[in-house]
C-alpha positions, 0 to 999 in steps of 0.5 A: 706111806705116811711119815709123821716127821721129816727125820724118818723120810728116806731121802731126809735120812740120805741127805743127812748121810750126804752131810755127814760124809761131806763133813768128814771129807772137809775135816781132812780135804786138801789144804789147796781147797779154798775156804770159799769153796769149802764154805759153798759146799757145806751150804749146798750140802746143808740146803739139801736136808733143810729144804727137805725139812722145811718143805715137809713142816709146810701146809700144802703139797705146792709149797712142799714141791717148792721146796723139794725142787730147791732141795733138788737144785741143792743136790745137783750144786753138791754134785757139780762141786764134787765134779769140779773137785775131780777135774782138779789134779790136786784132788786126785788122792780123794778121787774115790771119796769125792766119787761116792759123795757125788753118788750120794748126791746123785741118790738124794736127786733121784729121791727128791724127783720121785717124791716130786712126781708122785705129788704132782700126780696126788689129789692131796693138796696138803694138811692145811687143806684137809677138813674132816671130810677130807681126812676121812676120805684120805684114811679111807683111801690109805687104808684101801691100798693097804688093804690091797697091798696085804692082798696082793702079797698074800697071793702066789708070786705067779698069780696074774693079779699079783704079777700085773700089780708088780710090773706096774709098780716096776713101770712107775719106778722107772726100773722097767 
């Protein structure tokens, strides 16, 4: 699937949800949480969505990949900070909320890794590198892939081609 705006990306939407949940948490977080810790957590959370957006708006796949890795690193930083909070006795009343935040950060990191893996195996170098011939070829490949998906979906669930395609998709997503 091709996205025209970073706001439409599922991973950006998850990163935005991580920010919203973190902002809500920080609004009523324990007073013992140091201002510097709060500030770093907020900056790390914002870094996830902002780096996804910045990479998306760049013109090459290599630049996008670099920003995906930065965003993934920020998601790891957020997860680390949540884990450190969970180790503090004074944060015990917030354990469930902090654990939930940690899960959302993990979800962002997993999605970013999957996206990076897909891009690394892609022939696409990015919009900046596409000429008219390259664009037409990319569109042709996308139409062919969409047709293949529609064709496979129209086959009975027991059909060997459909089963093979579904198995391949499971293997590629790592959910075998």
